[in-house]
CHARMM-style PDB file with segment names, atoms N, HN, CA, C and O in Angstrom:
ATOM      1  N   UNK     1      91.033  91.526  75.425  1.00  0.00      PROA
ATOM      2  CA  UNK     1      92.202  91.537  74.630  1.00  0.00      PROA
ATOM      3  C   UNK     1      92.166  90.393  73.688  1.00  0.00      PROA
ATOM      4  O   UNK     1      91.870  89.263  74.076  1.00  0.00      PROA
ATOM      5  N   UNK     2      92.544  90.741  72.114  1.00  0.00      PROA
ATOM      6  HN  UNK     2      92.785  91.659  71.798  1.00  0.00      PROA
ATOM      7  CA  UNK     2      92.380  89.729  71.434  1.00  0.00      PROA
ATOM      8  C   UNK     2      93.715  88.480  71.493  1.00  0.00      PROA
ATOM      9  O   UNK     2      94.797  88.788  71.993  1.00  0.00      PROA
ATOM     10  N   UNK     3      93.532  87.446  71.073  1.00  0.00      PROA
ATOM     11  HN  UNK     3      92.653  87.195  70.668  1.00  0.00      PROA
ATOM     12  CA  UNK     3      94.592  86.456  71.253  1.00  0.00      PROA
ATOM     13  C   UNK     3      95.686  86.701  71.125  1.00  0.00      PROA
ATOM     14  O   UNK     3      96.510  86.149  71.855  1.00  0.00      PROA
ATOM     15  N   UNK     4      96.164  87.822  69.934  1.00  0.00      PROA
ATOM     16  HN  UNK     4      95.495  88.270  69.342  1.00  0.00      PROA
ATOM     17  CA  UNK     4      97.558  88.074  69.562  1.00  0.00      PROA
ATOM     18  C   UNK     4      98.353  88.781  70.802  1.00  0.00      PROA
ATOM     19  O   UNK     4      99.546  88.756  71.106  1.00  0.00      PROA
ATOM     20  N   UNK     5      97.250  89.408  71.386  1.00  0.00      PROA
ATOM     21  HN  UNK     5      96.281  89.429  71.139  1.00  0.00      PROA
ATOM     22  CA  UNK     5      97.690  90.205  72.530  1.00  0.00      PROA
ATOM     23  C   UNK     5      98.435  89.197  73.248  1.00  0.00      PROA
ATOM     24  O   UNK     5      99.661  89.146  73.347  1.00  0.00      PROA
ATOM     25  N   UNK     6      97.449  88.266  73.822  1.00  0.00      PROA
ATOM     26  HN  UNK     6      96.453  88.307  73.742  1.00  0.00      PROA
ATOM     27  CA  UNK     6      97.995  87.684  75.063  1.00  0.00      PROA
ATOM     28  C   UNK     6      99.353  86.778  74.454  1.00  0.00      PROA
ATOM     29  O   UNK     6     100.274  86.505  75.223  1.00  0.00      PROA
ATOM     30  N   UNK     7      99.376  86.476  73.452  1.00  0.00      PROA
ATOM     31  HN  UNK     7      98.627  86.698  72.827  1.00  0.00      PROA
ATOM     32  CA  UNK     7     100.328  85.772  73.052  1.00  0.00      PROA
ATOM     33  C   UNK     7     101.857  86.580  73.142  1.00  0.00      PROA
ATOM     34  O   UNK     7     102.937  86.102  73.486  1.00  0.00      PROA
ATOM     35  N   UNK     8     101.485  88.181  72.640  1.00  0.00      PROA
ATOM     36  HN  UNK     8     100.607  88.570  72.360  1.00  0.00      PROA
ATOM     37  CA  UNK     8     102.597  88.823  72.801  1.00  0.00      PROA
ATOM     38  C   UNK     8     102.855  89.074  74.267  1.00  0.00      PROA
ATOM     39  O   UNK     8     104.022  89.266  74.607  1.00  0.00      PROA
ATOM     40  N   UNK     9     102.126  89.088  74.954  1.00  0.00      PROA
ATOM     41  HN  UNK     9     101.178  88.932  74.677  1.00  0.00      PROA
ATOM     42  CA  UNK     9     102.332  89.120  76.648  1.00  0.00      PROA
ATOM     43  C   UNK     9     103.236  87.886  77.198  1.00  0.00      PROA
ATOM     44  O   UNK     9     104.287  87.860  77.838  1.00  0.00      PROA
ATOM     45  N   UNK    10     102.711  87.264  76.880  1.00  0.00      PROA
ATOM     46  HN  UNK    10     101.857  87.285  76.360  1.00  0.00      PROA
ATOM     47  CA  UNK    10     103.353  85.487  77.040  1.00  0.00      PROA
ATOM     48  C   UNK    10     104.918  85.461  76.426  1.00  0.00      PROA
ATOM     49  O   UNK    10     105.909  85.194  77.105  1.00  0.00      PROA
ATOM     50  N   UNK    11     104.926  85.716  75.331  1.00  0.00      PROA
ATOM     51  HN  UNK    11     104.120  85.933  74.779  1.00  0.00      PROA
ATOM     52  CA  UNK    11     106.196  85.773  74.828  1.00  0.00      PROA
ATOM     53  C   UNK    11     107.237  86.692  75.442  1.00  0.00      PROA
ATOM     54  O   UNK    11     108.324  86.169  75.688  1.00  0.00      PROA
ATOM     55  N   UNK    12     107.056  88.167  75.772  1.00  0.00      PROA
ATOM     56  HN  UNK    12     106.172  88.592  75.573  1.00  0.00      PROA
ATOM     57  CA  UNK    12     107.495  88.918  76.377  1.00  0.00      PROA
ATOM     58  C   UNK    12     108.066  88.523  77.943  1.00  0.00      PROA
ATOM     59  O   UNK    12     109.152  88.812  78.444  1.00  0.00      PROA
ATOM     60  N   UNK    13     107.343  88.035  78.313  1.00  0.00      PROA
ATOM     61  HN  UNK    13     106.460  87.800  77.906  1.00  0.00      PROA
ATOM     62  CA  UNK    13     107.431  87.498  79.925  1.00  0.00      PROA
ATOM     63  C   UNK    13     108.335  86.271  79.789  1.00  0.00      PROA
ATOM     64  O   UNK    13     109.267  86.181  80.589  1.00  0.00      PROA
ATOM     65  N   UNK    14     108.192  85.462  79.008  1.00  0.00      PROA
ATOM     66  HN  UNK    14     107.435  85.536  78.358  1.00  0.00      PROA
ATOM     67  CA  UNK    14     108.904  84.292  78.552  1.00  0.00      PROA
ATOM     68  C   UNK    14     110.508  84.582  78.318  1.00  0.00      PROA
ATOM     69  O   UNK    14     111.486  83.956  78.727  1.00  0.00      PROA
ATOM     70  N   UNK    15     110.410  85.773  77.504  1.00  0.00      PROA
ATOM     71  HN  UNK    15     109.615  86.282  77.173  1.00  0.00      PROA
ATOM     72  CA  UNK    15     112.053  86.097  77.332  1.00  0.00      PROA
ATOM     73  C   UNK    15     112.924  87.109  78.490  1.00  0.00      PROA
ATOM     74  O   UNK    15     114.141  87.291  78.519  1.00  0.00      PROA
ATOM     75  N   UNK    16     112.043  87.596  79.266  1.00  0.00      PROA
ATOM     76  HN  UNK    16     111.054  87.449  79.243  1.00  0.00      PROA
ATOM     77  CA  UNK    16     112.487  88.280  80.187  1.00  0.00      PROA
ATOM     78  C   UNK    16     112.971  87.392  81.544  1.00  0.00      PROA
ATOM     79  O   UNK    16     113.918  87.689  82.271  1.00  0.00      PROA
ATOM     80  N   UNK    17     112.093  86.248  81.694  1.00  0.00      PROA
ATOM     81  HN  UNK    17     111.323  86.006  81.103  1.00  0.00      PROA
ATOM     82  CA  UNK    17     112.466  85.282  82.646  1.00  0.00      PROA
ATOM     83  C   UNK    17     113.550  84.323  82.334  1.00  0.00      PROA
ATOM     84  O   UNK    17     114.240  83.714  83.152  1.00  0.00      PROA
ATOM     85  N   UNK    18     113.617  84.262  80.830  1.00  0.00      PROA
ATOM     86  HN  UNK    18     113.056  84.757  80.166  1.00  0.00      PROA
ATOM     87  CA  UNK    18     114.586  83.414  80.360  1.00  0.00      PROA
ATOM     88  C   UNK    18     116.113  84.034  80.573  1.00  0.00      PROA
ATOM     89  O   UNK    18     117.112  83.489  81.044  1.00  0.00      PROA
ATOM     90  N   UNK    19     115.935  85.297  80.083  1.00  0.00      PROA
ATOM     91  HN  UNK    19     115.123  85.740  79.701  1.00  0.00      PROA
ATOM     92  CA  UNK    19     117.439  86.498  80.334  1.00  0.00      PROA
ATOM     93  C   UNK    19     117.573  86.187  81.649  1.00  0.00      PROA
ATOM     94  O   UNK    19     118.432  85.376  81.996  1.00  0.00      PROA
ATOM     95  N   UNK    20     116.845  86.718  82.442  1.00  0.00      PROA
ATOM     96  HN  UNK    20     116.148  87.378  82.161  1.00  0.00      PROA
ATOM     97  CA  UNK    20     117.107  86.339  84.154  1.00  0.00      PROA
ATOM     98  C   UNK    20     117.814  85.074  84.650  1.00  0.00      PROA
ATOM     99  O   UNK    20     118.657  85.163  85.543  1.00  0.00      PROA
ATOM    100  N   UNK    21     117.454  83.748  84.023  1.00  0.00      PROA
ATOM    101  HN  UNK    21     116.769  83.676  83.298  1.00  0.00      PROA
ATOM    102  CA  UNK    21     117.737  82.868  84.254  1.00  0.00      PROA
ATOM    103  C   UNK    21     119.254  82.643  83.704  1.00  0.00      PROA
ATOM    104  O   UNK    21     120.180  82.080  84.288  1.00  0.00      PROA
ATOM    105  N   UNK    22     119.245  83.159  82.595  1.00  0.00      PROA
ATOM    106  HN  UNK    22     118.492  83.616  82.121  1.00  0.00      PROA
ATOM    107  CA  UNK    22     120.616  82.936  81.955  1.00  0.00      PROA
ATOM    108  C   UNK    22     121.665  83.757  82.540  1.00  0.00      PROA
ATOM    109  O   UNK    22     122.817  83.330  82.464  1.00  0.00      PROA
ATOM    110  N   UNK    23     121.387  85.145  83.251  1.00  0.00      PROA
ATOM    111  HN  UNK    23     120.451  85.491  83.313  1.00  0.00      PROA
ATOM    112  CA  UNK    23     121.995  86.032  83.679  1.00  0.00      PROA
ATOM    113  C   UNK    23     122.470  85.392  85.306  1.00  0.00      PROA
ATOM    114  O   UNK    23     123.538  85.784  85.776  1.00  0.00      PROA
ATOM    115  N   UNK    24     121.632  84.432  86.073  1.00  0.00      PROA
ATOM    116  HN  UNK    24     120.764  84.113  85.692  1.00  0.00      PROA
ATOM    117  CA  UNK    24     121.656  84.143  87.067  1.00  0.00      PROA
ATOM    118  C   UNK    24     123.094  82.830  86.680  1.00  0.00      PROA
ATOM    119  O   UNK    24     124.219  82.797  87.177  1.00  0.00      PROA
ATOM    120  N   UNK    25     122.630  82.125  85.900  1.00  0.00      PROA
ATOM    121  HN  UNK    25     121.716  82.152  85.497  1.00  0.00      PROA
ATOM    122  CA  UNK    25     123.489  81.012  85.856  1.00  0.00      PROA
ATOM    123  C   UNK    25     124.846  81.265  85.451  1.00  0.00      PROA
ATOM    124  O   UNK    25     125.717  80.525  85.907  1.00  0.00      PROA
ATOM    125  N   UNK    26     125.214  82.350  84.531  1.00  0.00      PROA
ATOM    126  HN  UNK    26     124.506  82.951  84.160  1.00  0.00      PROA
ATOM    127  CA  UNK    26     126.365  83.082  84.319  1.00  0.00      PROA
ATOM    128  C   UNK    26     127.265  83.899  85.182  1.00  0.00      PROA
ATOM    129  O   UNK    26     128.358  84.354  84.845  1.00  0.00      PROA
ATOM    130  N   UNK    27     126.473  84.076  86.730  1.00  0.00      PROA
ATOM    131  HN  UNK    27     125.586  83.706  87.004  1.00  0.00      PROA
ATOM    132  CA  UNK    27     127.051  85.332  87.000  1.00  0.00      PROA
ATOM    133  C   UNK    27     128.196  84.800  87.806  1.00  0.00      PROA
ATOM    134  O   UNK    27     128.675  85.717  88.472  1.00  0.00      PROA
ATOM    135  N   UNK    28     128.915  83.477  88.026  1.00  0.00      PROA
ATOM    136  HN  UNK    28     128.526  82.731  87.484  1.00  0.00      PROA
ATOM    137  CA  UNK    28     129.817  83.270  88.642  1.00  0.00      PROA
ATOM    138  C   UNK    28     130.851  82.338  87.806  1.00  0.00      PROA
ATOM    139  O   UNK    28     131.638  81.499  88.244  1.00  0.00      PROA
ATOM    140  N   UNK    29     130.655  82.661  86.733  1.00  0.00      PROA
ATOM    141  HN  UNK    29     130.015  83.342  86.377  1.00  0.00      PROA
ATOM    142  CA  UNK    29     131.413  81.779  85.419  1.00  0.00      PROA
ATOM    143  C   UNK    29     132.766  82.609  84.970  1.00  0.00      PROA
ATOM    144  O   UNK    29     133.549  82.158  84.135  1.00  0.00      PROA
ATOM    145  N   UNK    30     132.969  84.080  85.736  1.00  0.00      PROA
ATOM    146  HN  UNK    30     132.332  84.446  86.414  1.00  0.00      PROA
ATOM    147  CA  UNK    30     133.897  84.582  85.114  1.00  0.00      PROA
ATOM    148  C   UNK    30     135.506  84.574  86.170  1.00  0.00      PROA
ATOM    149  O   UNK    30     135.844  85.190  87.180  1.00  0.00      PROA
ATOM    150  N   UNK    31     136.167  83.551  85.300  1.00  0.00      PROA
ATOM    151  HN  UNK    31     135.893  83.051  84.479  1.00  0.00      PROA
ATOM    152  CA  UNK    31     137.324  83.281  86.179  1.00  0.00      PROA
ATOM    153  C   UNK    31     138.752  84.231  86.265  1.00  0.00      PROA
ATOM    154  O   UNK    31     139.438  84.400  85.257  1.00  0.00      PROA
ATOM    155  N   UNK    32     138.974  84.597  87.077  1.00  0.00      PROA
ATOM    156  HN  UNK    32     138.417  84.459  87.896  1.00  0.00      PROA
ATOM    157  CA  UNK    32     140.112  85.618  87.293  1.00  0.00      PROA
ATOM    158  C   UNK    32     141.516  84.935  87.569  1.00  0.00      PROA
ATOM    159  O   UNK    32     141.676  84.270  88.592  1.00  0.00      PROA
ATOM    160  N   UNK    33     142.523  85.108  86.648  1.00  0.00      PROA
ATOM    161  HN  UNK    33     142.392  85.649  85.817  1.00  0.00      PROA
ATOM    162  CA  UNK    33     143.661  84.390  86.812  1.00  0.00      PROA
ATOM    163  C   UNK    33     144.499  84.716  88.414  1.00  0.00      PROA
ATOM    164  O   UNK    33     143.943  85.524  89.158  1.00  0.00      PROA
ATOM    165  N   UNK    34     145.545  84.197  88.782  1.00  0.00      PROA
ATOM    166  HN  UNK    34     145.996  83.541  88.178  1.00  0.00      PROA
ATOM    167  CA  UNK    34     145.863  84.221  89.922  1.00  0.00      PROA
ATOM    168  C   UNK    34     146.733  85.545  90.016  1.00  0.00      PROA
ATOM    169  O   UNK    34     146.666  86.356  90.939  1.00  0.00      PROA
ATOM    170  N   UNK    35     147.420  85.615  89.095  1.00  0.00      PROA
ATOM    171  HN  UNK    35     147.475  84.956  88.344  1.00  0.00      PROA
ATOM    172  CA  UNK    35     148.082  86.861  88.731  1.00  0.00      PROA
ATOM    173  C   UNK    35     147.236  88.132  88.775  1.00  0.00      PROA
ATOM    174  O   UNK    35     147.826  89.130  89.188  1.00  0.00      PROA
ATOM    175  N   UNK    36     146.163  88.247  88.480  1.00  0.00      PROA
ATOM    176  HN  UNK    36     145.684  87.435  88.145  1.00  0.00      PROA
ATOM    177  CA  UNK    36     145.231  89.441  88.520  1.00  0.00      PROA
ATOM    178  C   UNK    36     144.468  89.387  89.837  1.00  0.00      PROA
ATOM    179  O   UNK    36     144.121  90.483  90.278  1.00  0.00      PROA
ATOM    180  N   UNK    37     144.214  88.538  90.391  1.00  0.00      PROA
ATOM    181  HN  UNK    37     144.496  87.648  90.033  1.00  0.00      PROA
ATOM    182  CA  UNK    37     143.825  88.438  91.838  1.00  0.00      PROA
ATOM    183  C   UNK    37     144.896  89.186  92.609  1.00  0.00      PROA
ATOM    184  O   UNK    37     144.546  90.251  93.118  1.00  0.00      PROA
ATOM    185  N   UNK    38     145.858  88.879  92.731  1.00  0.00      PROA
ATOM    186  HN  UNK    38     146.142  88.014  92.318  1.00  0.00      PROA
ATOM    187  CA  UNK    38     146.802  89.216  93.467  1.00  0.00      PROA
ATOM    188  C   UNK    38     147.552  90.973  93.117  1.00  0.00      PROA
ATOM    189  O   UNK    38     148.152  91.763  93.846  1.00  0.00      PROA
ATOM    190  N   UNK    39     147.200  91.011  91.870  1.00  0.00      PROA
ATOM    191  HN  UNK    39     146.712  90.370  91.278  1.00  0.00      PROA
ATOM    192  CA  UNK    39     147.256  92.616  91.404  1.00  0.00      PROA
ATOM    193  C   UNK    39     146.031  93.541  92.383  1.00  0.00      PROA
ATOM    194  O   UNK    39     146.240  94.591  92.989  1.00  0.00      PROA
ATOM    195  N   UNK    40     145.060  92.962  92.318  1.00  0.00      PROA
ATOM    196  HN  UNK    40     144.889  92.108  91.825  1.00  0.00      PROA
ATOM    197  CA  UNK    40     143.368  93.489  92.661  1.00  0.00      PROA
ATOM    198  C   UNK    40     143.930  93.534  94.025  1.00  0.00      PROA
ATOM    199  O   UNK    40     144.082  94.652  94.517  1.00  0.00      PROA
ATOM    200  N   UNK    41     144.283  92.429  94.758  1.00  0.00      PROA
ATOM    201  HN  UNK    41     144.160  91.520  94.358  1.00  0.00      PROA
ATOM    202  CA  UNK    41     144.248  92.529  96.416  1.00  0.00      PROA
ATOM    203  C   UNK    41     145.130  93.266  96.647  1.00  0.00      PROA
ATOM    204  O   UNK    41     144.923  93.951  97.648  1.00  0.00      PROA
ATOM    205  N   UNK    42     146.256  93.476  96.043  1.00  0.00      PROA
ATOM    206  HN  UNK    42     146.424  92.920  95.230  1.00  0.00      PROA
ATOM    207  CA  UNK    42     147.447  94.466  96.258  1.00  0.00      PROA
ATOM    208  C   UNK    42     146.901  96.031  95.791  1.00  0.00      PROA
ATOM    209  O   UNK    42     146.871  96.717  96.812  1.00  0.00      PROA
ATOM    210  N   UNK    43     146.604  96.568  94.983  1.00  0.00      PROA
ATOM    211  HN  UNK    43     146.629  96.011  94.153  1.00  0.00      PROA
ATOM    212  CA  UNK    43     145.691  97.764  94.807  1.00  0.00      PROA
ATOM    213  C   UNK    43     144.508  97.793  95.846  1.00  0.00      PROA
ATOM    214  O   UNK    43     144.038  98.873  96.205  1.00  0.00      PROA
ATOM    215  N   UNK    44     144.106  96.774  96.251  1.00  0.00      PROA
ATOM    216  HN  UNK    44     144.488  95.897  95.959  1.00  0.00      PROA
ATOM    217  CA  UNK    44     143.117  97.412  97.400  1.00  0.00      PROA
ATOM    218  C   UNK    44     143.491  97.497  98.444  1.00  0.00      PROA
ATOM    219  O   UNK    44     142.760  98.037  99.275  1.00  0.00      PROA
ATOM    220  N   UNK    45     144.808  96.988  98.833  1.00  0.00      PROA
ATOM    221  HN  UNK    45     145.402  96.550  98.159  1.00  0.00      PROA
ATOM    222  CA  UNK    45     145.507  97.216 100.175  1.00  0.00      PROA
ATOM    223  C   UNK    45     146.035  98.821 100.299  1.00  0.00      PROA
ATOM    224  O   UNK    45     146.167  99.505 101.315  1.00  0.00      PROA
ATOM    225  N   UNK    46     146.273  99.144  98.954  1.00  0.00      PROA
ATOM    226  HN  UNK    46     146.166  98.588  98.130  1.00  0.00      PROA
ATOM    227  CA  UNK    46     147.234 100.423  98.826  1.00  0.00      PROA
ATOM    228  C   UNK    46     146.056 101.461  98.968  1.00  0.00      PROA
ATOM    229  O   UNK    46     146.141 102.444  99.703  1.00  0.00      PROA
ATOM    230  N   UNK    47     145.165 101.219  98.352  1.00  0.00      PROA
ATOM    231  HN  UNK    47     145.096 100.420  97.754  1.00  0.00      PROA
ATOM    232  CA  UNK    47     143.864 102.115  98.695  1.00  0.00      PROA
ATOM    233  C   UNK    47     143.340 102.153 100.002  1.00  0.00      PROA
ATOM    234  O   UNK    47     142.897 103.188 100.501  1.00  0.00      PROA
ATOM    235  N   UNK    48     143.376 100.938 100.642  1.00  0.00      PROA
ATOM    236  HN  UNK    48     143.735 100.097 100.237  1.00  0.00      PROA
ATOM    237  CA  UNK    48     142.699 101.088 101.977  1.00  0.00      PROA
ATOM    238  C   UNK    48     143.856 101.948 102.804  1.00  0.00      PROA
ATOM    239  O   UNK    48     143.540 102.792 103.643  1.00  0.00      PROA
ATOM    240  N   UNK    49     145.110 101.662 102.496  1.00  0.00      PROA
ATOM    241  HN  UNK    49     145.366 100.976 101.815  1.00  0.00      PROA
ATOM    242  CA  UNK    49     146.187 102.515 103.373  1.00  0.00      PROA
ATOM    243  C   UNK    49     146.188 103.751 103.372  1.00  0.00      PROA
ATOM    244  O   UNK    49     146.465 104.404 104.379  1.00  0.00      PROA
ATOM    245  N   UNK    50     145.911 104.214 102.355  1.00  0.00      PROA
ATOM    246  HN  UNK    50     145.686 103.684 101.538  1.00  0.00      PROA
ATOM    247  CA  UNK    50     145.537 105.895 101.347  1.00  0.00      PROA
ATOM    248  C   UNK    50     144.647 106.093 102.523  1.00  0.00      PROA
ATOM    249  O   UNK    50     144.988 106.784 103.483  1.00  0.00      PROA
ATOM    250  N   UNK    51     143.470 105.464 102.439  1.00  0.00      PROA
ATOM    251  HN  UNK    51     143.192 104.903 101.659  1.00  0.00      PROA
ATOM    252  CA  UNK    51     142.447 105.963 103.035  1.00  0.00      PROA
ATOM    253  C   UNK    51     142.474 106.097 104.799  1.00  0.00      PROA
ATOM    254  O   UNK    51     142.164 106.981 105.598  1.00  0.00      PROA
ATOM    255  N   UNK    52     142.835 105.185 104.864  1.00  0.00      PROA
ATOM    256  HN  UNK    52     143.087 104.467 104.215  1.00  0.00      PROA
ATOM    257  CA  UNK    52     143.239 105.070 106.478  1.00  0.00      PROA
ATOM    258  C   UNK    52     144.189 106.433 106.820  1.00  0.00      PROA
ATOM    259  O   UNK    52     143.895 107.161 107.768  1.00  0.00      PROA
ATOM    260  N   UNK    53     145.303 106.691 105.991  1.00  0.00      PROA
ATOM    261  HN  UNK    53     145.542 106.100 105.220  1.00  0.00      PROA
ATOM    262  CA  UNK    53     146.320 107.922 106.395  1.00  0.00      PROA
ATOM    263  C   UNK    53     145.595 108.835 106.206  1.00  0.00      PROA
ATOM    264  O   UNK    53     145.459 109.555 107.195  1.00  0.00      PROA
ATOM    265  N   UNK    54     144.832 109.242 104.980  1.00  0.00      PROA
ATOM    266  HN  UNK    54     144.942 108.657 104.177  1.00  0.00      PROA
ATOM    267  CA  UNK    54     143.669 110.526 105.221  1.00  0.00      PROA
ATOM    268  C   UNK    54     142.853 110.472 106.338  1.00  0.00      PROA
ATOM    269  O   UNK    54     142.666 111.578 106.845  1.00  0.00      PROA
ATOM    270  N   UNK    55     142.169 109.306 107.020  1.00  0.00      PROA
ATOM    271  HN  UNK    55     142.320 108.407 106.608  1.00  0.00      PROA
ATOM    272  CA  UNK    55     141.213 109.434 108.135  1.00  0.00      PROA
ATOM    273  C   UNK    55     141.897 110.220 109.113  1.00  0.00      PROA
ATOM    274  O   UNK    55     141.508 111.271 109.621  1.00  0.00      PROA
ATOM    275  N   UNK    56     143.164 109.473 109.361  1.00  0.00      PROA
ATOM    276  HN  UNK    56     143.480 108.619 108.948  1.00  0.00      PROA
ATOM    277  CA  UNK    56     144.279 109.819 110.495  1.00  0.00      PROA
ATOM    278  C   UNK    56     144.637 111.364 110.096  1.00  0.00      PROA
ATOM    279  O   UNK    56     144.463 112.162 111.017  1.00  0.00      PROA
ATOM    280  N   UNK    57     144.971 111.744 109.226  1.00  0.00      PROA
ATOM    281  HN  UNK    57     145.112 111.096 108.478  1.00  0.00      PROA
ATOM    282  CA  UNK    57     145.156 113.443 108.696  1.00  0.00      PROA
ATOM    283  C   UNK    57     144.128 114.212 109.439  1.00  0.00      PROA
ATOM    284  O   UNK    57     144.312 115.116 110.254  1.00  0.00      PROA
ATOM    285  N   UNK    58     142.803 113.600 108.942  1.00  0.00      PROA
ATOM    286  HN  UNK    58     142.653 112.865 108.280  1.00  0.00      PROA
ATOM    287  CA  UNK    58     141.574 114.624 109.300  1.00  0.00      PROA
ATOM    288  C   UNK    58     141.395 115.050 110.753  1.00  0.00      PROA
ATOM    289  O   UNK    58     140.912 116.139 111.061  1.00  0.00      PROA
ATOM    290  N   UNK    59     141.858 114.023 111.737  1.00  0.00      PROA
ATOM    291  HN  UNK    59     142.250 113.137 111.486  1.00  0.00      PROA
ATOM    292  CA  UNK    59     141.565 114.218 113.032  1.00  0.00      PROA
ATOM    293  C   UNK    59     142.671 115.013 113.564  1.00  0.00      PROA
ATOM    294  OT1 UNK    59     142.676 115.350 114.748  1.00  0.00      PROA
TER     295      UNK     59
END
């Protein structure tokens, strides 16, 4: 393979690895406000209650 082919392969691998590192570093940076978190937990509890009620109806 000519030299330019190796350069392209190395650049492509560097871009992929760099993107993965950026993704890993930014994975936990999304902050959710307390108000939104309470709404999420409330909705989750409602859904779980509905699902458990449906499970009891099936038996």
